[in-house]
N, C-alpha and C positions, 0 to 999 in steps of 0.2 A: 458561590464561587466555584462550582464544580459542573461537570456535564450534567444536564438536567435529566437525562435518562440513563444514568449509570445503572448497572445491575443492582436491583433493589429486591431484597427477599425478607419476608418475615421469618422468624426463627421458630422451629418446632422443638419441643422438649422430647428428646428421644426416650426409649425405654429405660436406659440406664440413667439413674439419678445423677444430676450434676453435669451431664454431657449435653451440649447444645449443637445441633447440626442444622445446616441450611439445606433443605431438600425441596426446592421448587419443583412443582409438577406442571406448571403452565409457563409457556414461553411466548414472548412477543417478538415477532420477526421484524427487526429494525433494518431497513434497507437504505444505505446511503445513496443508492441509485435513485430510488423513489424520492428521497429528501431533496436531491438535486432537481428532479423533475417537478415536483410540487412546489418547491422553495421551502426553506426551513420553517418559517412561521406557520404555513399551512400544515406541513407534516407534523410539527409539534403539537398543533391543535388536535389532529387526529390521534396522536399518541396519547395526549392528555385524556381523550375520550375513553381509550382502552384502560388507562390507569384509573380513571374515575370508577369504572366497573369493578376492577379488581380490588381496589381499596375499599369500595362500598361493600363488597362481599368478604372483606378480610382474607383474601386468598393470597397464598404465596406465589410469587412469579419471578421470572428472570427475563430481562431484555437481551435478546440475542442479536448483536450487531453482525450482519453477514460478512463485513469486511474483516472481522476479527476471529472467525471460527472456520473450521474445515468440515464440521458436522454438527448436527443438532444434538445436544447432550442427551444421553440415554434416559435421564430422569424426567425428561419433558414428555408428558403424556398428551397434552393438548397444545397445539401451536396456533397462535393467532396471527393472521396475516391482515393487518388493518388497512386493507385496500392499497397494497403495494403495487401501484399501477404500472410503473416502469421498473422491470427487474431484469438482471442479466441472466445469461445461460448458466453461469456458475451458481447463482442464487437459486435458480430453478433446480439444478442438480442437488443442491443442498436439501431443498424441501422434498424432492422426489425420493432421495435416499432415505429420508426420515419416514415417509409414507410407506415405502417398500418394506420398512421394518415393522410396520403396523401402527405407526403414530396416527393421531387425529389432527385434523386441521379445521380451523374456522377462518373462512375468507369471505370477502364481501366486495360489492360494486365492481371495480375494475381490476381486481387482484390478478396480477400476471398477464394482463391483456396486451401490454406494450413491452417491447424489448428495451435494452439499455440505451438506445438512441431515441426512445419514445416513439418508435414506429409500431403501428398496430400489427399484432399477430393475427392469424386467421382465427384463433380461438384462445380461451383462457389457458394459461400454462398448465393449470391443474385440472383441466376439464376431464381427462380420463379417470381421475380419482374422484372428483366431486360429482360426476354425472351430469354436467351442465355443458351446453353449447351456446356460444355467443350468437345472438340474432341481430341485435341492434341496441342503441341507447334511445330512451324515450323520456318524456317529461310531461308534466301538467295534469296527470290523472292518477298517480300512484301515491295515495295519501294514507291508506289504511292496510295494514297487514292482518288478515283474518286467519287464525290458525286452523289447520285441517285436524282431522281426528288424530293423526300421528303427531301433528304439531302440538296438540294439547298435552300429550304424553311427554313431549321433549321440553316444551316451554313451561309446563305446569301452570297454564292458564288458558281459558277459553275466550278471554276478553279480546276484542279488537285492539290493535296496537296502532295509535296514530303516529304518523311521521309528517314532518313539516315541509319538506322540499318538493315532493311530488316527482322525484327522479327515480329512475331504475335502469339497470341493464337487463333488457328483455332476453330471456333464456329459454331454450328448448331443453327438454330432459332427455337424457340417454339412459341406457340400461343401468340397473342398480340404483336409481335415484327415485326418491319419494318426496312429493311436495310437503312441506311443513306449514306453508302459509300461502294464501292467495291474495293478490292485489285487488283492492276495491277503491272506488272514487269516493269523494266526500259525500256524495248522495247515495252511497250504498249499491252502486253498480259494479260488476266485475270490470276491471280496468282494461283488460286485454283478453278476449275470449279465446284466441288461439294460443297465446303464450301467457297464462295467468300467474305462473309461479313467482312468489316473492321470496321464498326461502326453500331450500332443498336439503334433504338428508341423503347421505350415501354411506357405504361402510367405512369411508375414510374421513368423514366430517360433515360440516354444515356450510352452505353457501347462502348469503343474503344478497338480494339484488340491489339494495340501497346501501350507501355507506353509513351504517348505523352508528359508527363511532364518532361521527360528526355531531350526533344528537344525544349520545348517552350522558353527557355532562349535565344536561338539564332535564332529562327524562328518566325518572326512577323506575317507571314501568319497563322501559327498554333495558335498563341496568339489570333488572330482575330476570327479564327474558334471556339475556346473554349469560347471566350467571347460571340459570337453570340448564341452558344449552351446554355450558361447560361441565356442569355436574353430570348431565346425562352421558356426555362423551367419556368422561373419566370413569364411568361405571361400565361402559361398553367393553366387550372383550377385544383383544388385539385382532385386527383385521386378517383374514386368511388371504394372503397375497398370492396371486397366480402370476408369477413373473412372465410367463409366455404371453398372457393376455395383455399385460401393460407394456411389454417390449414391442408387441406387435402394434399396439396403439401408438407408441412413440415412433415406430417405423413409418406408420401411415402419415403422421404429422410431418416427419422428415421428408417423405416423398412429396407431399403436397407443397411444402415450402420450396423444395427444389424445382418442382414444376413451375412455380411462379417465377423463380429466379431465371430458369431456362427460358421462359416466355419473354421476360424483360431483356434477355441477352440475345435474342434471336437476330437482331440487326448488327450485332457486334462481333459475331463469330462466323466463320465460313459455313456455308450450307452443308458441306460434306461432314464437317464436325458436328454441326447441329443435328443432322439426321442420325448420325451414329450414336449421339448421346440420347436422343429420343428413343432409338431402338433399344438401347441398353436399359433405359428407364422402364419401358413396356415389359422387358423380360423380368426386371426386378419386381414390378407390381404383380405380375402373374405368379412369380415364385413366392411372393409374400402371402398370397392368399392360400398357398398350399403348405407353407412352412408350419411345422408343428413342434419344433424344439428350439431351445435357446441358441444353440450353435448355429443353426440355419439362419435365425433372425439376426444374430450378430454379424454373420458373414454378409447378409444383405444390407445391413446398416453400414458396414464398411464400404460396400460397393457404392452406396449413395454418398458417403463421405468423399470418396475418390472422384465421383462425378462433380460434386460441388467444388472441389479443389481445382478441377479443370477450368472452372469458370473464373478463377481468380486471375487477375492480371499478372503477367510475368515479364521481366525485363532482361534484355540481353547485355546491359551494362549494370552490374550489381555485385557488390562484395558478398559472397556467401561463405562466411568463415566459421570455423569451429575451433575452440581451444582444445589442444591436444595435451591433456594433463599428464604429468609424469607417471601417475599410476597406470594410466592406459598404455603408455609407452612401455612401461615395465612389464605390464601383463602380456605384451606381445612376445616376450621371452627370448625371441631370436630376431636377427636382422631381416630374415625372410618373411617372418610373420608380421614384422613391422611394415615391410613393403606391401604385404597383402592388406593390412589395415588401411594404409594410405590409398590403395587402389579401390578399396571398398567405399571410402569417403568420397573419392572422385566419382564413383559410379552413382552415389546418392545425389550428387549435383554440387557439392562443395567445390569452390575454386581457390580457397585459401585456407591454410591451416596455421594454427598459432601454437607450435610446440613449446612446452614449458622447459626452458633452457637453464635458467638460474632460479633457484628456489631454496628456501631454508638453509642458506649458507653453503649450498653445493650446486653442482650442475651435471647435466647428462653427458657433457662433452669431456673427452680426455685432453683436449687441446687448450681449454681455458686455464691459464696459469694462476689466476688469483683466487679461485675457489676450488676445493677438492671435488673430484667426480663422485657422484652418488654410488655408493657400494653396489647398488643393485645392477649397475652397468659395467662394473670393472672387469667382469669375466667375458663381456661380449667381444667377439672377435673383430667386429667393426664398430666404428664411431657411430652411435645412434643418431646424432644430429646430422652427420654427413649422409647417412642413409635417408633420413627424412628429406634433406635438401635435394639430393640426387633423384629420388623417386618422384618427388612432387614436381621437379622440373620436367621430367619425362612426360608427365601428364598435364603440363600446362598450368599447374597450381602455383599459387604464391606461398612463400614461407615467411611468416612474421615471427621472429624469436620473442617469446613471451618471457619476460625477465622480472623477477621480483627485485625491487629497489631497496627500500629501507627495511622491510621486514626480513628477519633473518632466522626466525624459528616460529613454530606453531605447536599447539597442543600442550603448551607449558613445559616442553622438553628442551633443555639446553643442547646446542649443537657444537661440534668441535670448533667451528669457526668462531663462536662466541668465546670459547675458552682461549682461543688463540689471540683474540683482540678484546679483552675485557674493558679496556679504556674507551672503546668505541660504543659501548652499549648504552642505550638511552634508558632513562628512568622516568617513572611517573612522579607525581607530586608527593607520594607517600614512600618513595624509595624503592619501589618494586621494578624489576626489569621485565616482568610479564604483565601484559594488560589484562583487563577483565575478559578479553576475547582469547586469553592464553597465547598471545603473540608477542614476540620479542622483537625490538627494533634497534637499528643503528642510529647514532646521533645525527640528527638533521643539521645541527649547528656546526659540526666539526668539518672543516674543509679537507682534512686528510680522508675522511670518509667519503666525501663527495668526489674527490679526485680518484680514489680507489674504485669506486663504483663506475664512474664515467669511463675510466680506462679499461675496465672490464667489458663494458658494452662495446667500446671501440675495438676491442680484441675480437669480439664475436663478428663484427662487421668485416674486419680485415681477414679473418680465417675462414669465413663461410659466406657463400653467395646467397645471403638472405635478402628478401625483398623489403623487410621492414623490422623494426624493433618495437615491441609492444611493452610499454612501461606499466608495470603493476605495482601496487603498494607504494605509489609515488605520492605519499601523504603521511600524516601523523595517524597514530591509532585513534586518538581522541584528545579532547581538550585538556585532559589531565596529564598528558605526556609532554616531554620536552624539558624535564627538569634534572637532567644529568649534570654532573659537576661542571663539565666543559661548557654546556649551554648556559647554565646559571652564571658562571663567571663572566663569559663573553657578554651576556645581556646586560649585566651590572656595569661592565666597563663601558659599553656603548651608550647606555641610557641612564645610568645611575639609579636604576630601579631593581629592587629585589623581587623576583617574580613570586616568591612565597608569600609576600605581603600584599599582593594585588587583590582588590575586592571586585565583585561583580558589579557592573554598571559604572565603573570608575573610568577616568581618561586613561589611566595606566593599563587597564584591561585591553584597550584598543591598541596601544603600542606593542603589548605582548602578543596579541593576535597577529598584527601585521608583520612583526618581526619573524614570527614562525612561518607565516605564509611565504615571506621572502626567502627563507631558507630553502623551501621546496621550489619556488619560482627560479631561484638561481641555478639549481640543478638542471631543470628543464631547459632553460635558456642556454647554459653552457654546453649541455649535451647536444642540443639541436645544432648549434653553431659548428661544433667540432665533427659531428657525424656527417653533416652535409658537405663538409670539405673533403671528406673521404669518399663518400658516395652520394652524389647530389640527388639522385632519383630514389634514394632510400625513403620508405614511408615510415614516419615516426608517429606512433600512436600512443594513446594512454587509456588505460581502463579506469574510469573515474566514478566517483560517488554520483548518483543520478541527479540529485537536486543540488543546485548551486549553493543554496543556503546551508544545507547540511554539509556539503563538501567544505565550504569555508568555515562555518562556525565549529564544526566538530572535527574535521580532518585537516584543516589548514591547507586545503587543496583548491586554489583559485584557478580552476580550469578555464574560466572566462578570460582571465588575463592571458593564458597560454594561447587561446584561440584568437583573441583580438590582436595579439602581438605577433601572430604567425609562427609560433614555436611548435605547432602540431599540424600534421597532414591529415590525421584521422582521429576523431574523438569517439570513444566507445563507452558511453554511460552504461553502467551495470544495472540495467533496468530489470532487476530480478523481482518480478511480481507474479502472483498467481492469477489475477483477474484482469480482464481487458479494461475494466473501468480504472483500475489503479494505473495501468500502463498509460491510458489516455492522459491522465493527470500529468505524468511525467513527460509524455510526448508534447503536450501542449506547451509546457514550460521550455523544453529543449529546441522546439522548432525554430525559434528565432535565431538560432546559431547555424542553421544548415546552409546558409549562403557563405558563411565564413570558413567553414571546414567540412570535410566529408564527415558526416555524423551517421554512424552505423550502431544502433542500439545492441547491447549485449543482452541476450535472453537466456534465462536459466531453464534447464530440464530437470533439475533436482526434484522439485516437489510437483511437477506436472506428471500425472499418472496415466494420461492418455495422449497418443500421438496427435489426435485431432486438436487438443488444447494447444500443443505446440504450433500446429499449422495456423490456428486462429491468431496466435500472437504474431506469427510471421506476416500473415495477411494484414493485420492492423498495422504492423511496422511499415509494410510497403505502402499503406495509405499515407503515412506521415513522412517517411524518408525513403526516397528512391535509391539512395546510395548502397543500401544493403544492411546486413545484420551479422552478428557473430553469436553462435550458440555455445553455451557452457553445459557440458563439455563432452568429449569422446566417451569418457567412462559412463556418463549418464544417458547417452543416446543409445547405448547397447541394450538397455532394457526395452527398447522398442524394436529389436531386431526382427521380431515376427511381423512387424508392421512398417517395414522400411518403405513399402510402396507409397506411404503418405509423403515421405521426403522426396522420393524419386519424382512423384507427380508434381509437387509444388516447386521443384527445381528442375523440371524436365527441359525447359528451354535453355540452351547453352548460353552462358554468360561470361563476359570478361569483367574483370574489376575496373573501377574508375581510374586506376593508376597506370594504365597501359600506354598512355600517350595519346596525342590528339588525333594521329592517323588511324589508329585502331578504333578510337571512339567514333570517328566519322564513318567508318565502314559499318560499324554496329548501328549507328543512327540511321544509315541508309537502309539497312535490313529491316529495322523496326518500322520505319515509315512505309516501306513497301508492304509489310505485313498488315499494317493498320489500314492501308488504303485498298488492299486487294479485294475486300469484300464489296467495294464500290465499282470495281472494274467490269462487273457483269452488266452494268447499266450504261449503254452507249451514249446516253444523253449527258453523262457526267464526264466524257472524255476530255472536253476542253478544260474543265475545272481541274481534273486530275493532272493534266499536263502543266497547268499553271503551277500547281503545288510542287511538282517535281522540278520545274524550272527554278522556283525559288530555292529549293533545296540545293540545287547546283551551285548557287551563290554561297550558300552556307559551307559546302564542301571545300570552297577556296579559302577558308579561314587560315590565316597564317600562325595564329597563337590563340590561346584560350580567351583573352580579352576580345579579340576580333570575333571569335566564335560566339561569345555571348552577345555581342552587338548585332551580328548578322542574324542569329536566331530571333532576337527580339524584334528586329525589323521584319523578318519573315512572318511572325505572328501577326503583326499589324497589317502587313500587305495581304495575307491570305484572308484575314478578317474582312477586308475592305473589298476584295476582288472575287473571291470564290462565292458563286451564287447559291449553290445548294448548302443550306445551313447544317445539315447533318454531317456532310463531307468536310465542311470547313471546321466544324467543332472537333472532328476526329483528327484532323491534321493539326489543329492548334493544340490539342491534347498531347499529341506526339512531340511537337516542338517544345512545349512546356516542360515535358519530362526531360528532353535534351538540355534545356536551360537549367534545370535543377542539377543535372549531372555536371554541367560545365561551370557553374558559378563558383564553387569553392577553388577550382584551379585558377580561374580568372582573377579571383580576389587575392590569390597568392602573389600575382604579378604586380598588384598595386602597391605603391609606396605605403608603408605603415605609419600612421600617425601615432604619436606617443600615447599609449594607454596607461594611464596612471591608476592603479588600484585604489579604490576608497574603502573605508571601513564597511564591512557587510551591513546592508540596510537593516538587518534584523538585530543588529547589535545596539542595544540602548545605552546611551551615556547620560548620566545624571550630573548636572552641575551642582557643586556643593553637596555632594553625597553625604547622607547621614551615616556616620561610622556604625559599624556593627557593635551593639552594646554587649556589655558583660555584667554579670550579677554574681556577687559573692553570696553563696548559699550556706546557711548555718544548719547545724543539725537540730532536729526538733521533731515533734510528732503532733498531729491533729487528730482528734477523735471524731471529726465530722459531726459535732453536736451543735454547730452554729454558735460556737463560743469564740468571739473574736479575741478574747484575752489570750488564747493559746497562741496567737499569731503576733504578739506584741513585740517579740524579739526578732522576728523574721525580716529579712531585707526586702525592701520594696523595689519593684522594677523601674519605677519612674513612669510618668504619664505615657499612655499609648499615643501613637501618632497616626495620621492618616497613612494607610498602607501604600498609596501610590505616589504621594508627593513628599511625605515626611513632615508636613505641616502639623501644627498642633490641633488635636481634635476639638470639636465644639463642646464636648462634655468629657468629664474626667473618667478614665478607666485606668486601672493598674493591677498588677499581680503581686503577690508575696509567695515566696517559695521556701520550703524546708525539706529536709530529707532524714531518713534513717538508713540502716543497712539494707532495708528491703524495699522501701517505698519512697516515692516522690510525692510531696504534698504541695498543692497549689491552691491559693485563695485569689479569686477574682473579685474585685470591687468595681462595680459598674454603676456610676451615677446616672440617674434617669429623672429629668425634670418633668416628663410627661409620660405617665404609664399608660395612658389611653392609646398611644401609638405603638405600644409593644405588640409584636407579632409572635404568636406562639404556635410552633409546629410540633405537635405531640403524638405519641404513638409508642408501639413496642420498640425493642432494641433494634437499632439501625434504621429507624425512621429518619428521613432527611431533615433533621432538626436544624441544620445549618441554613435552611431556607427561611428561618425566622430569627428572633433575637436569641443569641447563643454565644458561647465562648468556645475557643478552640486551643488545644495544646498539640504542638508538634515536637517530636523527639527524633533526632537523627540517629538512625541505627548504624549505618555504615557510610562514611564520608566517601569512600572510593566509588560505591555504586549509587550514592545519593538516596538509598532507601530509608524510609523513615515511618515512624508510627504516628497516627493522627487520631486525636480524640476530640469529640464535640459534645458539649452538654447544653441543652436547651434551657430556656427560661423556666420550664416546669420540671426540669431534671431529666428529660428524655436524653438517652445516650446513643451516640453514633460513633463507631470507631472502625478503623481500617489500617491495613499495612499497605502504604503507597496509596493505590487506588482500589485495593481489593477489600470490599466491604464485607466479604464473607468471613474475614478474620475478626476474631474478637479477643480483646485483652482482658486483663483482670483490673477493673476500674470500678470505684465506688464514688458516688457524687451526691451531694445535697445542695439545694438552692432555697433561697428565701428572699423575701422583699422587706424593706423598711421604708421609711417616709420618702427619701430621695435617692434611694439606690437599691440595687439588687445584688445578691452575693451568691458565689459558687464555691464550694469547697470540694476538692478532688483528691482522691488517693489512688495513685497508680502503682501497681506491683511491678517494680523494675526487674525482680528476679524472673518473673513470668516472661518478660521480654528478652531474657538472657543477658541482662545488663546490670549486674550486681553493682551497687554503689559502695560496697565495702572498700574497694580499691580504686574506685573511679575519682580521678581528680578534676576532670572537665567533661562537659557534655554540651552539645549543641542543641538548641531548642528555640521554640517561639511561642508566644502567647498572644491570642487575637480575640477580637470581639466583633460580632456581627449586630448592628443596631439598625432597626427599621423605623422610618418615619412614614406611615402610611404604607404605599407600595414601593418606596424608595429605600434601598439598603445603603448603609455607610459601614465602611470597614476600617477598623482600628487595629494597630498592632504594636507590640513592644519593639521588634526589630523590623524596620521598614523593608518591604520585599519589592517595592516598585513594580507591582504586578500581583499575580496570584499568590495567595498565602503559601502555595505549594512550590516554594522556591528555596530549597534547602541550602543553597550557597549563601543565602542572606539570613540564615538562622542566627540568633544570638548565642552567647557563650555563658554557660553556668559553670562557676568555679566553686567546687565543694570545699568548704573549710573543715578542718579537723580540730577537735577539742584537744 
């Protein structure tokens, strides 16, 4: 019932007796990108092949999921890439950084040959380290690997190694590479005279031409070969890395990639620009041959980056926003420096700024009456917000006032506003006013709070010429919030339900969910209506949680309802991710809403350490959403001040925001069409087609409103498709019109009458009819010696029969637990009836072997209800122990267990030292826990439990309650 390839390590006994440390030296590079490319079943099969080798050799290892780490751990000496065929640039950087520190790599088959979109690279990603160059893929004659003399010393065998598939990636060897094995056919001939290498050794590791891990599970000779290879690499000294050599190799790859892209773009850009870029590239190539130090190479790499950025599409209608946080405003120190900062943002290409106006129960403005001014600005001679508005307007930039709504403090520090309004402060389920994120919130259920906040926003609109209001923290902190006295009382009055008694998966939980959602919906609905009456062209936006499921389930933020009901003009999902792959997942989900509202993703700069990574995210955003983007934030863009050229180039084309009105948009559309068609005007034979395209656009320019505009653009696309003879020209014009259509759609949809959108419960929210109540068990004091003496348990209370974990129905065999305690320990006896011991599956091994994959019992103990952290203990049929804190299997508790079998049942006695967990039972009256059994019939598992979880055992909200009796 757990992820099959969780980090799994054997334990080493350290030099100090009694201390056990997990120190894996071998890592398995687990790539979600490749998993998606191969499909999970295929990728799982490859991973199983790697595990079969390491388990066969009893080697300690760690599975390194590339989506969850920022670097390869220092303790990893040998990293195995199990033919990760499609990997992202960020994954490559992860491995290259590891290799540059002297780490060793085992790769095979198509490792790193494709990018994240599964497009072929010109070479393997690690080629410069492993000394191999891709030639081709071949099959039908590569069945035997014969070790070379060097191979014998590495593999520890001179025997031929038979392989079943006959496949290989044909490779050429570069410098520092030595063949370890040669390919032979079944009849003893060299498979490929020109490129015979089947395996290669370099100072950085070993490469195999075939995917050996698809065959290791059934081939012990191959297992031994891989194990000996690992042993050889572990004994090798750390590689002496010459960073100049490898940076130059990276630069050569970068230049080659850009040359290909430039060739592909030759028909899309004007000849003058093409010739200029080619000339610059020749100069870079010439300089790279002469470069001899890192600074020169990095400068050339930057030049190639900037050339690449010039090939990215740019749009002259696009929101290019940046959140101007209060720290950055404060750091300006004076009004004049503030003006200078705004001019700098304008020069970079931004056309909209989102200054932080209301935050932490205060404001930058001296004019806002309902919140005190931030002390940092009280000595300023001018109003900071007025300075921002005036300077931005001079430069043609929009100003969207960024306002915190319900959050009123952060960092766990109370603010004066909280002290002034203690009755407005929200509480969590446990009575705390600060969340686990150390944020304090105003009560969402209190209409006084709502009116106060809405009137504050209206005051901003009335006193400043802002273009928009950006709603932030327009949500709950989490599912555990909303339990302040006012909210609880009101909910009880309206529904008759006490929220403190609501159980997970019950019908009441849906009512509580929707009631809290509606508190937030009401705010957005009322504010939108009132704000538009004051200023109809005001752009109302919200910074929202990126996934709708997370927004609703955790934050009670149903932004889909706001969008479908027309209560937002601009949606800014906070798509704060490091990798392009993670962004794509979010963008794919969000794309369905881009016709309903202007959708401009929020991109973070906090954890991105290179400007090129930011540009890559902007480029990806442009592929999905033509309306624009917003960066977080001014404070964090400053770290790239030496590389501001990246931003100037990617935003070099002047752009207006989509909110400027239909006449401005039409002028911009005309300019774009002219630019896109200009490359074709040199061909006189296309003059008739070009004239036809512009005549169609003249009809579009006569649109009277956005709905008319959408209709005319749509007609234009069909007409051009049917009548323009040259297909390349027609496609270019259609692309231009399609872009216009995407820009116009949200504004046109605003004009349509809104059908009533009635929110339904989140689809992820499970409701169980006739839910089994969470059980309670009275626990008596007692002690077990773990001597298999059932007489010791005669007075212990019995849990009652375990039920099916997902339905609550009675299990087909009897299972139950008995529990006792003393001041220090919790004792548990499992009684597992078993009519057919031949079907029992035993997964045995050292501590933390995944024994839960066979017949076993499990104990869950809730550590902290606020954070849902818990301890997890598993004891297998043979007594093998696995334990963890949450999902961290590196943690080990103080647990002793014994198991035995009788005629029709097997038993487990467990003693858990609770003091070791920091949970003394001396003064504890209650504890949440669960007791579970994993039973196998052949290859089919059955899961039984004391408290029904209706899903994974790892559902602490459904743990039962132990009540400790005192003598």
